[in-house]
C-alpha positions in Angstrom: -5.3 43.9 -191.6 -8.1 43.3 -194.1 -11.7 42.7 -193.2 -11.5 38.9 -193.6 -8.5 38.8 -191.3 -10.5 40.9 -188.7 -13.4 38.5 -189.0 -11.2 35.5 -188.5 -9.5 37.1 -185.5 -12.9 37.8 -184.0 -14.2 34.4 -184.7 -11.3 32.8 -182.9 -12.3 34.6 -179.7 -15.8 33.4 -179.8 -17.0 30.5 -177.6 -18.0 27.3 -179.4 -21.7 28.1 -179.5 -21.2 31.5 -181.0 -18.8 30.1 -183.6 -21.4 27.5 -184.5 -24.0 30.2 -184.9 -21.6 32.2 -187.1 -20.9 29.1 -189.2 -24.6 28.4 -189.6 -25.3 32.0 -190.6 -22.5 31.8 -193.2 -23.6 28.5 -194.8 -27.2 29.7 -195.0 -26.1 33.0 -196.7 -27.0 33.6 -200.3 -23.4 34.2 -201.3 -22.3 30.8 -199.9 -25.2 29.0 -201.5 -24.5 30.6 -204.9 -20.9 29.5 -204.8 -21.9 26.0 -203.8 -24.5 25.9 -206.6 -21.9 27.1 -209.1 -19.4 24.4 -208.0 -22.1 21.8 -208.2 -23.1 22.9 -211.8 -19.4 22.7 -212.8 -19.0 19.2 -211.3 -22.2 18.0 -213.1 -20.9 19.5 -216.4 -17.6 17.7 -215.9 -19.4 14.4 -215.1 -21.5 14.7 -218.3 -18.4 15.5 -220.4 -16.6 12.5 -218.9 -19.6 10.2 -219.7 -19.9 11.4 -223.2 -16.2 10.8 -223.9 -16.2 7.4 -222.2 -14.0 8.4 -219.3 -15.8 6.4 -216.5 -15.6 3.0 -214.9 -18.5 0.6 -214.5 -18.7 -1.4 -211.2 -20.4 -4.7 -210.4 -21.5 -5.5 -206.8 -18.1 -6.9 -205.9 -16.2 -4.1 -207.4 -18.4 -1.5 -205.8 -17.8 -3.2 -202.4 -14.0 -3.1 -202.9 -14.3 0.6 -203.9 -16.2 1.4 -200.7 -13.8 -0.5 -198.6 -10.8 1.3 -200.2 -12.4 4.7 -199.7 -13.2 3.9 -196.0 -9.6 2.7 -195.5 -8.1 5.8 -197.1 -10.5 7.9 -194.9 -9.4 6.1 -191.7 -5.7 6.6 -192.6 -6.3 10.3 -193.3 -8.1 10.8 -190.0 -5.3 9.0 -188.1 -2.7 11.2 -189.8 -4.7 14.3 -189.0 -5.0 13.3 -185.3 -1.4 12.5 -185.1 -0.4 15.9 -186.6 -2.6 17.7 -184.1 -1.0 15.9 -181.1 2.5 16.8 -182.2 
């Protein structure tokens, strides 16, 4: 068993408060933040490239509301499916 698996095994055995404390420590760690920053920079570079090549869509107020409603509906469906799969 490698170190990551040992950490996962130990984390499973922690109570909720200790798991939360471990999670907070991890997301505040420099390594995690560096990976998040690198991912953000990549996303920004992709967005700039898409803008420069014309690969984007403009929205008016009505279209933006439809987009938001669609995203919300997909999220609700996804949550319902996840809940259903947990129950069995």
